[in-house]
C-alpha positions as a Markdown table, in Angstrom:
| # | Residue | x | y | z |
|---|---|---|---|---|
| 1 | Met | -0.2 | 0.1 | 0.2 |
| 2 | Ala | 1.5 | 3.0 | -1.2 |
| 3 | Ala | 1.8 | 6.3 | 1.5 |
| 4 | Gln | -1.0 | 9.0 | 0.7 |
| 5 | Gln | 0.1 | 12.0 | 0.2 |
| 6 | Pro | -1.0 | 15.3 | 1.8 |
| 7 | Ala | -2.8 | 17.3 | 0.2 |
| 8 | Pro | -1.5 | 20.3 | -2.2 |
| 9 | Gly | -0.2 | 23.2 | 0.0 |
| 10 | Val | -0.9 | 21.4 | 3.1 |
| 11 | Glu | 3.1 | 22.1 | 3.0 |
| 12 | Ala | 2.9 | 25.1 | 2.2 |
| 13 | Glu | 0.0 | 26.5 | 4.8 |
| 14 | Gly | 2.4 | 25.2 | 7.7 |
| 15 | Glu | 5.4 | 26.8 | 6.1 |
| 16 | Trp | 3.2 | 30.3 | 6.0 |
| 17 | Arg | 1.8 | 29.4 | 10.1 |
| 18 | Ala | 5.8 | 29.4 | 11.4 |
| 19 | Ala | 6.1 | 32.9 | 9.0 |
| 20 | Ile | 3.4 | 34.6 | 10.7 |
| 21 | Asp | 3.9 | 32.4 | 13.8 |
| 22 | His | 7.9 | 34.1 | 14.2 |
| 23 | Ala | 6.4 | 37.7 | 12.5 |
| 24 | Ala | 3.6 | 37.8 | 15.2 |
| 25 | Gly | 6.8 | 38.3 | 18.9 |
| 26 | Cys | 9.6 | 39.6 | 16.3 |
| 27 | Arg | 10.2 | 43.6 | 16.5 |
| 28 | Asp | 12.5 | 43.4 | 13.6 |
| 29 | Cys | 9.9 | 41.7 | 11.3 |
| 30 | Leu | 6.9 | 44.5 | 13.2 |
| 31 | Thr | 9.1 | 47.4 | 12.8 |
| 32 | Pro | 8.5 | 49.0 | 9.2 |
| 33 | Gly | 12.4 | 49.6 | 7.3 |
| 34 | Thr | 13.9 | 46.7 | 8.9 |
| 35 | Gly | 15.2 | 43.6 | 8.3 |
| 36 | Cys | 15.1 | 40.1 | 9.7 |
| 37 | Asp | 16.9 | 37.2 | 8.2 |
| 38 | Thr | 15.1 | 34.7 | 10.4 |
| 39 | Gly | 11.8 | 36.4 | 9.2 |
| 40 | Glu | 13.2 | 36.5 | 5.4 |
| 41 | Ala | 14.4 | 32.7 | 5.6 |
| 42 | Leu | 10.7 | 31.4 | 6.9 |
| 43 | Leu | 9.0 | 32.7 | 4.2 |
| 44 | Asp | 11.4 | 32.1 | 1.0 |
| 45 | Thr | 10.9 | 28.8 | 2.9 |
| 46 | Tyr | 7.0 | 29.3 | 2.4 |
| 47 | Arg | 8.1 | 30.7 | -1.2 |
| 48 | Gln | 9.7 | 27.0 | -1.7 |
| 49 | Ala | 7.1 | 25.3 | -0.6 |
| 50 | Leu | 4.5 | 27.1 | -3.1 |
| 51 | Arg | 6.5 | 26.8 | -5.8 |
| 52 | Glu | 7.3 | 22.8 | -5.0 |
| 53 | His | 3.2 | 22.4 | -5.1 |
| 54 | Gly | 2.6 | 24.3 | -8.5 |
| 55 | Arg | 1.4 | 27.3 | -6.7 |
| 56 | Ala | 2.0 | 30.6 | -7.8 |
| 57 | Ala | 4.2 | 32.4 | -4.2 |
| 58 | Pro | 2.1 | 35.9 | -3.3 |
């Protein structure tokens, strides 16, 4: 019996949640004009998950 594949976008939703959860508590993410390496890395991971599942990144 083959392992079930998760529904398209499930991984992307998890990655999105991780990025949002980080940004909600990160002073740099909440401050316009500042950069946050962790926040950017989480968004890049989210975008990659979207690409892997054939969805356009925002």
